[in-house]
TIVO-2410 file (N, C-alpha, C; in nm, 3 decimals):
# residues 126
REC num residu      c1      c2      c3 atome chaine
REC   1      M  16.460  11.320   5.057     N      A
REC   1      M  16.361  11.390   4.978    CA      A
REC   1      M  16.377  11.542   4.991     C      A
REC   2      V  16.383  11.591   5.115     N      A
REC   2      V  16.398  11.736   5.137    CA      A
REC   2      V  16.536  11.781   5.091     C      A
REC   3      A  16.638  11.700   5.118     N      A
REC   3      A  16.775  11.737   5.078    CA      A
REC   3      A  16.787  11.747   4.926     C      A
REC   4      R  16.724  11.656   4.855     N      A
REC   4      R  16.729  11.659   4.709    CA      A
REC   4      R  16.657  11.785   4.657     C      A
REC   5      S  16.542  11.817   4.716     N      A
REC   5      S  16.469  11.936   4.676    CA      A
REC   5      S  16.550  12.062   4.705     C      A
REC   6      L  16.617  12.063   4.817     N      A
REC   6      L  16.701  12.177   4.853    CA      A
REC   6      L  16.816  12.193   4.754     C      A
REC   7      D  16.878  12.084   4.716     N      A
REC   7      D  16.986  12.089   4.617    CA      A
REC   7      D  16.937  12.144   4.484     C      A
REC   8      V  16.816  12.108   4.444     N      A
REC   8      V  16.759  12.157   4.318    CA      A
REC   8      V  16.740  12.308   4.326     C      A
REC   9      H  16.689  12.356   4.439     N      A
REC   9      H  16.666  12.500   4.454    CA      A
REC   9      H  16.798  12.577   4.459     C      A
REC  10      I  16.895  12.522   4.529     N      A
REC  10      I  17.026  12.588   4.534    CA      A
REC  10      I  17.087  12.593   4.395     C      A
REC  11      A  17.076  12.486   4.323     N      A
REC  11      A  17.130  12.483   4.186    CA      A
REC  11      A  17.062  12.588   4.098     C      A
REC  12      H  16.932  12.609   4.118     N      A
REC  12      H  16.861  12.710   4.038    CA      A
REC  12      H  16.916  12.850   4.064     C      A
REC  13      W  16.938  12.883   4.191     N      A
REC  13      W  16.983  13.018   4.225    CA      A
REC  13      W  17.131  13.042   4.200     C      A
REC  14      E  17.206  12.937   4.177     N      A
REC  14      E  17.348  12.953   4.147    CA      A
REC  14      E  17.374  12.969   3.997     C      A
REC  15      K  17.269  12.965   3.917     N      A
REC  15      K  17.284  12.983   3.773    CA      A
REC  15      K  17.278  13.131   3.737     C      A
REC  16      R  17.310  13.157   3.612     N      A
REC  16      R  17.300  13.291   3.559    CA      A
REC  16      R  17.154  13.332   3.551     C      A
REC  17      P  17.109  13.444   3.583     N      A
REC  17      P  17.179  13.567   3.617    CA      A
REC  17      P  17.194  13.589   3.767     C      A
REC  18      F  17.156  13.491   3.851     N      A
REC  18      F  17.148  13.515   3.994    CA      A
REC  18      F  17.282  13.503   4.066     C      A
REC  19      Y  17.349  13.388   4.053     N      A
REC  19      Y  17.475  13.361   4.123    CA      A
REC  19      Y  17.464  13.404   4.269     C      A
REC  20      L  17.373  13.341   4.342     N      A
REC  20      L  17.336  13.384   4.475    CA      A
REC  20      L  17.454  13.390   4.572     C      A
REC  21      S  17.541  13.291   4.575     N      A
REC  21      S  17.651  13.293   4.672    CA      A
REC  21      S  17.747  13.407   4.642     C      A
REC  22      T  17.775  13.434   4.516     N      A
REC  22      T  17.864  13.545   4.480    CA      A
REC  22      T  17.800  13.679   4.514     C      A
REC  23      T  17.672  13.693   4.482     N      A
REC  23      T  17.600  13.816   4.511    CA      A
REC  23      T  17.593  13.839   4.661     C      A
REC  24      D  17.569  13.734   4.737     N      A
REC  24      D  17.561  13.745   4.882    CA      A
REC  24      D  17.695  13.792   4.940     C      A
REC  25      T  17.804  13.737   4.892     N      A
REC  25      T  17.937  13.777   4.938    CA      A
REC  25      T  17.966  13.922   4.903     C      A
REC  26      E  17.933  13.963   4.781     N      A
REC  26      E  17.955  14.102   4.740    CA      A
REC  26      E  17.872  14.199   4.823     C      A
REC  27      N  17.746  14.164   4.849     N      A
REC  27      N  17.660  14.251   4.928    CA      A
REC  27      N  17.708  14.264   5.072     C      A
REC  28      L  17.755  14.154   5.128     N      A
REC  28      L  17.807  14.158   5.265    CA      A
REC  28      L  17.932  14.244   5.272     C      A
REC  29      N  18.020  14.229   5.173     N      A
REC  29      N  18.141  14.313   5.170    CA      A
REC  29      N  18.105  14.460   5.156     C      A
REC  30      Y  18.004  14.489   5.074     N      A
REC  30      Y  17.962  14.627   5.057    CA      A
REC  30      Y  17.905  14.684   5.187     C      A
REC  31      L  17.830  14.602   5.260     N      A
REC  31      L  17.769  14.646   5.385    CA      A
REC  31      L  17.874  14.678   5.490     C      A
REC  32      I  17.979  14.597   5.499     N      A
REC  32      I  18.079  14.621   5.604    CA      A
REC  32      I  18.192  14.713   5.558     C      A
REC  33      G  18.185  14.764   5.436     N      A
REC  33      G  18.282  14.863   5.391    CA      A
REC  33      G  18.402  14.807   5.319     C      A
REC  34      D  18.395  14.683   5.274     N      A
REC  34      D  18.507  14.622   5.203    CA      A
REC  34      D  18.492  14.628   5.053     C      A
REC  35      Q  18.411  14.721   5.001     N      A
REC  35      Q  18.391  14.725   4.857    CA      A
REC  35      Q  18.508  14.787   4.784     C      A
REC  36      V  18.598  14.852   4.855     N      A
REC  36      V  18.716  14.912   4.793    CA      A
REC  36      V  18.827  14.808   4.793     C      A
REC  37      D  18.913  14.815   4.694     N      A
REC  37      D  19.026  14.722   4.684    CA      A
REC  37      D  19.104  14.718   4.815     C      A
REC  38      G  19.129  14.599   4.867     N      A
REC  38      G  19.198  14.582   4.995    CA      A
REC  38      G  19.341  14.630   4.994     C      A
REC  39      N  19.400  14.652   4.877     N      A
REC  39      N  19.538  14.698   4.870    CA      A
REC  39      N  19.550  14.850   4.881     C      A
REC  40      K  19.438  14.918   4.871     N      A
REC  40      K  19.439  15.064   4.878    CA      A
REC  40      K  19.453  15.107   5.025     C      A
REC  41      L  19.551  15.195   5.052     N      A
REC  41      L  19.575  15.239   5.189    CA      A
REC  41      L  19.528  15.382   5.208     C      A
REC  42      N  19.482  15.410   5.330     N      A
REC  42      N  19.445  15.544   5.367    CA      A
REC  42      N  19.573  15.627   5.377     C      A
REC  43      P  19.586  15.737   5.304     N      A
REC  43      P  19.714  15.810   5.301    CA      A
REC  43      P  19.756  15.868   5.436     C      A
REC  44      S  19.661  15.906   5.520     N      A
REC  44      S  19.699  15.968   5.647    CA      A
REC  44      S  19.741  15.867   5.753     C      A
REC  45      T  19.683  15.748   5.752     N      A
REC  45      T  19.715  15.650   5.857    CA      A
REC  45      T  19.790  15.528   5.806     C      A
REC  46      Q  19.801  15.512   5.675     N      A
REC  46      Q  19.866  15.397   5.613    CA      A
REC  46      Q  19.801  15.265   5.656     C      A
REC  47      T  19.671  15.269   5.681     N      A
REC  47      T  19.596  15.148   5.711    CA      A
REC  47      T  19.501  15.121   5.595     C      A
REC  48      R  19.448  14.999   5.591     N      A
REC  48      R  19.359  14.959   5.484    CA      A
REC  48      R  19.235  15.049   5.484     C      A
REC  49      Y  19.197  15.096   5.368     N      A
REC  49      Y  19.085  15.188   5.353    CA      A
REC  49      Y  18.953  15.114   5.367     C      A
REC  50      V  18.865  15.167   5.451     N      A
REC  50      V  18.731  15.111   5.468    CA      A
REC  50      V  18.632  15.221   5.434     C      A
REC  51      D  18.543  15.191   5.341     N      A
REC  51      D  18.444  15.289   5.298    CA      A
REC  51      D  18.315  15.264   5.375     C      A
REC  52      N  18.287  15.348   5.473     N      A
REC  52      N  18.168  15.327   5.556    CA      A
REC  52      N  18.058  15.429   5.527     C      A
REC  53      R  18.054  15.482   5.406     N      A
REC  53      R  17.951  15.580   5.372    CA      A
REC  53      R  17.812  15.518   5.376     C      A
REC  54      L  17.803  15.389   5.350     N      A
REC  54      L  17.674  15.323   5.352    CA      A
REC  54      L  17.612  15.329   5.491     C      A
REC  55      H  17.694  15.304   5.596     N      A
REC  55      H  17.641  15.310   5.732    CA      A
REC  55      H  17.595  15.451   5.767     C      A
REC  56      A  17.671  15.551   5.727     N      A
REC  56      A  17.632  15.688   5.756    CA      A
REC  56      A  17.500  15.722   5.688     C      A
REC  57      G  17.483  15.676   5.565     N      A
REC  57      G  17.359  15.702   5.493    CA      A
REC  57      G  17.241  15.632   5.557     C      A
REC  58      I  17.260  15.508   5.600     N      A
REC  58      I  17.152  15.434   5.665    CA      A
REC  58      I  17.115  15.501   5.796     C      A
REC  59      R  17.215  15.546   5.873     N      A
REC  59      R  17.187  15.614   5.999    CA      A
REC  59      R  17.105  15.740   5.976     C      A
REC  60      A  17.139  15.816   5.872     N      A
REC  60      A  17.066  15.940   5.844    CA      A
REC  60      A  16.922  15.910   5.805     C      A
REC  61      I  16.901  15.807   5.723     N      A
REC  61      I  16.766  15.771   5.681    CA      A
REC  61      I  16.684  15.721   5.801     C      A
REC  62      L  16.746  15.639   5.885     N      A
REC  62      L  16.674  15.587   6.001    CA      A
REC  62      L  16.636  15.698   6.098     C      A
REC  63      S  16.725  15.792   6.119     N      A
REC  63      S  16.692  15.900   6.212    CA      A
REC  63      S  16.578  15.985   6.156     C      A
REC  64      Y  16.575  16.004   6.025     N      A
REC  64      Y  16.466  16.079   5.963    CA      A
REC  64      Y  16.335  16.001   5.971     C      A
REC  65      A  16.342  15.872   5.943     N      A
REC  65      A  16.220  15.790   5.940    CA      A
REC  65      A  16.162  15.770   6.080     C      A
REC  66      T  16.247  15.755   6.180     N      A
REC  66      T  16.198  15.732   6.316    CA      A
REC  66      T  16.173  15.860   6.393     C      A
REC  67      G  16.223  15.972   6.343     N      A
REC  67      G  16.204  16.099   6.412    CA      A
REC  67      G  16.295  16.116   6.531     C      A
REC  68      R  16.400  16.038   6.539     N      A
REC  68      R  16.496  16.048   6.650    CA      A
REC  68      R  16.624  16.112   6.601     C      A
REC  69      L  16.697  16.167   6.695     N      A
REC  69      L  16.826  16.226   6.661    CA      A
REC  69      L  16.925  16.116   6.624     C      A
REC  70      A  17.009  16.144   6.527     N      A
REC  70      A  17.117  16.051   6.494    CA      A
REC  70      A  17.225  16.065   6.599     C      A
REC  71      K  17.274  15.954   6.648     N      A
REC  71      K  17.380  15.959   6.748    CA      A
REC  71      K  17.514  15.968   6.676     C      A
REC  72      P  17.592  16.070   6.710     N      A
REC  72      P  17.722  16.084   6.643    CA      A
REC  72      P  17.817  15.972   6.684     C      A
REC  73      E  17.907  15.938   6.595     N      A
REC  73      E  18.006  15.835   6.624    CA      A
REC  73      E  18.142  15.890   6.586     C      A
REC  74      L  18.227  15.907   6.686     N      A
REC  74      L  18.362  15.959   6.664    CA      A
REC  74      L  18.462  15.847   6.685     C      A
REC  75      I  18.559  15.840   6.597     N      A
REC  75      I  18.665  15.740   6.609    CA      A
REC  75      I  18.794  15.814   6.638     C      A
REC  76      P  18.857  15.785   6.752     N      A
REC  76      P  18.980  15.858   6.787    CA      A
REC  76      P  19.095  15.820   6.695     C      A
REC  77      S  19.191  15.912   6.685     N      A
REC  77      S  19.305  15.888   6.597    CA      A
REC  77      S  19.402  15.786   6.656     C      A
REC  78      K  19.401  15.774   6.788     N      A
REC  78      K  19.488  15.676   6.855    CA      A
REC  78      K  19.403  15.590   6.947     C      A
REC  79      T  19.455  15.476   6.988     N      A
REC  79      T  19.376  15.383   7.068    CA      A
REC  79      T  19.403  15.395   7.217     C      A
REC  80      D  19.474  15.496   7.261     N      A
REC  80      D  19.498  15.514   7.404    CA      A
REC  80      D  19.366  15.543   7.475     C      A
REC  81      D  19.361  15.510   7.604     N      A
REC  81      D  19.239  15.533   7.681    CA      A
REC  81      D  19.200  15.680   7.684     C      A
REC  82      K  19.299  15.767   7.687     N      A
REC  82      K  19.272  15.910   7.691    CA      A
REC  82      K  19.194  15.953   7.566     C      A
REC  83      Y  19.237  15.906   7.451     N      A
REC  83      Y  19.171  15.943   7.325    CA      A
REC  83      Y  19.032  15.880   7.313     C      A
REC  84      L  19.018  15.756   7.359     N      A
REC  84      L  18.888  15.691   7.358    CA      A
REC  84      L  18.788  15.766   7.447     C      A
REC  85      H  18.835  15.807   7.565     N      A
REC  85      H  18.749  15.881   7.657    CA      A
REC  85      H  18.710  16.016   7.597     C      A
REC  86      M  18.804  16.084   7.533     N      A
REC  86      M  18.774  16.213   7.471    CA      A
REC  86      M  18.670  16.196   7.360     C      A
REC  87      A  18.682  16.091   7.280     N      A
REC  87      A  18.586  16.067   7.172    CA      A
REC  87      A  18.447  16.038   7.228     C      A
REC  88      Q  18.440  15.957   7.333     N      A
REC  88      Q  18.310  15.927   7.394    CA      A
REC  88      Q  18.247  16.052   7.454     C      A
REC  89      S  18.329  16.134   7.519     N      A
REC  89      S  18.277  16.258   7.578    CA      A
REC  89      S  18.225  16.352   7.469     C      A
REC  90      M  18.298  16.361   7.360     N      A
REC  90      M  18.257  16.449   7.250    CA      A
REC  90      M  18.128  16.397   7.186     C      A
REC  91      Q  18.113  16.265   7.173     N      A
REC  91      Q  17.988  16.208   7.121    CA      A
REC  91      Q  17.871  16.247   7.209     C      A
REC  92      Q  17.889  16.233   7.340     N      A
REC  92      Q  17.782  16.268   7.432    CA      A
REC  92      Q  17.749  16.417   7.425     C      A
REC  93      F  17.853  16.500   7.415     N      A
REC  93      F  17.832  16.644   7.406    CA      A
REC  93      F  17.753  16.680   7.280     C      A
REC  94      L  17.795  16.625   7.165     N      A
REC  94      L  17.728  16.657   7.039    CA      A
REC  94      L  17.581  16.614   7.042     C      A
REC  95      Y  17.555  16.497   7.096     N      A
REC  95      Y  17.417  16.448   7.103    CA      A
REC  95      Y  17.334  16.537   7.194     C      A
REC  96      Q  17.389  16.572   7.312     N      A
REC  96      Q  17.315  16.655   7.406    CA      A
REC  96      Q  17.292  16.795   7.350     C      A
REC  97      H  17.392  16.849   7.281     N      A
REC  97      H  17.378  16.982   7.221    CA      A
REC  97      H  17.267  16.982   7.115     C      A
REC  98      A  17.265  16.879   7.032     N      A
REC  98      A  17.160  16.868   6.930    CA      A
REC  98      A  17.023  16.851   6.993     C      A
REC  99      S  17.018  16.775   7.101     N      A
REC  99      S  16.892  16.754   7.171    CA      A
REC  99      S  16.843  16.883   7.236     C      A
REC 100      D  16.932  16.958   7.299     N      A
REC 100      D  16.895  17.082   7.367    CA      A
REC 100      D  16.845  17.188   7.270     C      A
REC 101      H  16.896  17.188   7.149     N      A
REC 101      H  16.862  17.291   7.052    CA      A
REC 101      H  16.759  17.245   6.949     C      A
REC 102      D  16.690  17.136   6.978     N      A
REC 102      D  16.583  17.084   6.891    CA      A
REC 102      D  16.626  17.076   6.745     C      A
REC 103      V  16.738  17.010   6.722     N      A
REC 103      V  16.791  16.998   6.585    CA      A
REC 103      V  16.694  16.923   6.495     C      A
REC 104      N  16.624  16.823   6.549     N      A
REC 104      N  16.526  16.751   6.466    CA      A
REC 104      N  16.421  16.844   6.410     C      A
REC 105      L  16.366  16.930   6.495     N      A
REC 105      L  16.265  17.024   6.451    CA      A
REC 105      L  16.323  17.123   6.351     C      A
REC 106      E  16.442  17.174   6.379     N      A
REC 106      E  16.505  17.270   6.288    CA      A
REC 106      E  16.531  17.208   6.152     C      A
REC 107      M  16.578  17.084   6.149     N      A
REC 107      M  16.604  17.018   6.021    CA      A
REC 107      M  16.474  16.992   5.946     C      A
REC 108      R  16.370  16.952   6.017     N      A
REC 108      R  16.242  16.927   5.952    CA      A
REC 108      R  16.187  17.056   5.891     C      A
REC 109      L  16.198  17.166   5.965     N      A
REC 109      L  16.150  17.293   5.913    CA      A
REC 109      L  16.234  17.343   5.796     C      A
REC 110      A  16.364  17.314   5.800     N      A
REC 110      A  16.452  17.359   5.692    CA      A
REC 110      A  16.420  17.290   5.561     C      A
REC 111      F  16.377  17.164   5.567     N      A
REC 111      F  16.351  17.090   5.445    CA      A
REC 111      F  16.205  17.089   5.405     C      A
REC 112      E  16.120  17.147   5.487     N      A
REC 112      E  15.978  17.153   5.455    CA      A
REC 112      E  15.954  17.261   5.352     C      A
REC 113      E  15.864  17.237   5.262     N      A
REC 113      E  15.831  17.339   5.163    CA      A
REC 113      E  15.750  17.448   5.231     C      A
REC 114      P  15.777  17.573   5.196     N      A
REC 114      P  15.701  17.682   5.260    CA      A
REC 114      P  15.554  17.675   5.221     C      A
REC 115      R  15.471  17.701   5.317     N      A
REC 115      R  15.327  17.698   5.292    CA      A
REC 115      R  15.282  17.832   5.237     C      A
REC 116      Q  15.193  17.825   5.144     N      A
REC 116      Q  15.136  17.947   5.087    CA      A
REC 116      Q  15.027  17.997   5.181     C      A
REC 117      P  15.020  18.128   5.203     N      A
REC 117      P  14.913  18.178   5.289    CA      A
REC 117      P  14.777  18.151   5.224     C      A
REC 118      Q  14.686  18.107   5.305     N      A
REC 118      Q  14.553  18.075   5.254    CA      A
REC 118      Q  14.466  18.200   5.257     C      A
REC 119      T  14.396  18.224   5.152     N      A
REC 119      T  14.306  18.339   5.147    CA      A
REC 119      T  14.163  18.288   5.137     C      A
REC 120      R  14.075  18.362   5.194     N      A
REC 120      R  13.933  18.327   5.186    CA      A
REC 120      R  13.878  18.380   5.055     C      A
REC 121      L  13.768  18.324   5.014     N      A
REC 121      L  13.707  18.367   4.889    CA      A
REC 121      L  13.666  18.514   4.893     C      A
REC 122      S  13.626  18.562   5.009     N      A
REC 122      S  13.582  18.700   5.018    CA      A
REC 122      S  13.702  18.798   5.013     C      A
REC 123      E  13.824  18.747   5.038     N      A
REC 123      E  13.943  18.833   5.038    CA      A
REC 123      E  14.011  18.837   4.902     C      A
REC 124      T  13.970  18.756   4.810     N      A
REC 124      T  14.036  18.753   4.679    CA      A
REC 124      T  14.002  18.879   4.600     C      A
REC 125      P  14.102  18.936   4.534     N      A
REC 125      P  14.073  19.056   4.455    CA      A
REC 125      P  13.986  19.023   4.334     C      A
REC 126      V  13.906  19.116   4.297     N      A
REC 126      V  13.812  19.095   4.186    CA      A
REC 126      V  13.866  19.157   4.060     C      A
***
């Protein structure tokens, strides 16, 4: 009984205009950065191109919404331990530098609209 009902519901969502399984696969590929053709290579590294702008955008929105600093993420050019350690150290430095200099407050003030000075009724020119 439940299996038959489930099949009916699945059949409904697999019709036009929904195509749920196809849409789900496309959305997952977009989320993990596979929305670009897999044959396209990054010219500098000759590796498959991954478009991760979505993650960067989500991180920026979350840091704004939560009021926390965004943690930088550096990817080293090589996979040697020396390069991995340098990338991790630089991430920690950038985060600490932003924290020490109140970057959250500075960014909030930079994007805030300037307030107009308030005047009292007795100070208004006649």
